[in-house]
N, C-alpha and C positions, 0 to 999 in steps of 0.2 A: 935584392931582395927587399921583400916585403914580412914583416917583424911583428904580429902578433901584441894587440895593444889591449887585448883581451883578455881575462882570465872566464878559464873554461874547463865550468863546474855540472861535473854529470853526475845525474841526480834522476832519482824513479820515489813516487808516493806509490805508500801501501795503506790503505783502507779498507778501516773491520767493520763494523758495526760498533763498539766501543770502545774502538781505540788506529790508529794515525800513523807517520812512521814515517819521514822521509831517513833517507839517507844516501849521500854527495859526497862525493869522489874530488877533492880537486886535483885539474888534469898537470897542473906544475907538479907543487907540491905531493903528491899521490894521499895527503892528509882526506880521514873518512872524518863526516860531519853525520853527526844519529843524531835525530830531534825526533823527539816522540811525544806523539802527549801536549805539548810545549809550547802553548800556538805564542806566547811570550818568546821566547828565545825563535822561535821565527817569523816574529816580526821585523828580529835584533838579525838576523842570518838574510832581510829580503831587504833591510838599511844597506846591508856590506855590502849585497851584492853590488847595487846600487852607489852606493858609494866607489868602486872599485872596479867598477864598468866593465863588470862578472858579464858572460853566459850559460844559458844553464841548459846544460846537452839531456832532451832526453827522446825516450821513446811512447810514441806519441801524447807528447803532450802541446799538441793541436786537437787535439778531442778527449783528450784526460789530466792529464796533472797543473796545466796551468790551471784549469777553474778550479782542480784540487784545491793545489798552492794561495791563490785567490778564497777561492770560502776561506780558510784558515785565514789568510789574515786579515777579514773584511766579520769575521768571527763567526761565521756560519757553519754548521753540525756537517763535516766533508761526508758522513755517511749519506746523511742524504742528497746530498751534492752527487756524490756517486753513482745510487738505485738511480736517480734520473737520468744522469750520462748513460746509462749502462740499461738495465732494464726499461726506463720511460724511455726510452729514443731523442731526448734531449742532448740541445746546443748549451753549452756552455754558458751561454747569451745569453737566453731565457728563465735560466738556477742562478743566478745571481745581479742582484740588482747595481748598477755599478761598479762594473768589471770594472771601468772602465778608469775605472780611479785607480789601481793595482796592476800600472803600468810592469808588464815579465818581458826581459831577453834574453828570449833562448830559441835555442834551434832544435825541431823536431826530428831524431833520421827517420823512425818509420820508413820500410822501405815502401808501403803501400798494399805490397805483395805477397810476400810475410807477412806473420803478427812470429810478436817477439818470444814466445816459448818453443813456435819452429823453427828459430836463427839461433834461438839457443840450442835446442840437441841437433 
C-alpha cells in the first residue's frame, strides 16, 4: 500500500479591485485557512507549504490561481494580474517577472471540459 507523504490543501483565490482572498482547506484536518489582503500572512503560509511538503489543489490553477499566488508573494497587484489573465488574454509568465523564484507545488483538477460554475450547478 502506498501512503501519501504530502499534505493536500484545497485552495481558491478570489480577486477584486480593492481586495483579494485565499480560502484553503486542509484535506486531513479539515482546518480552514482564510487570508484576506494580508501579504505577510500569505508569505508565511507559502513558507509553511514548502516546509510540510504540501500540495495545493486548485481548479484552474495552471491558468489562474498559481499566478495570483505568485503575484502576491512577489508584492504585485493581484487585481492587475487577474485582469491581464482574464481580459488581456495574457499568460502568467508574461505578467510576472521571474515567476520561477516562487516555485509552487500544485495539482490542477480542472477537467478541461466544464468550468467550475457548470460543475457546481
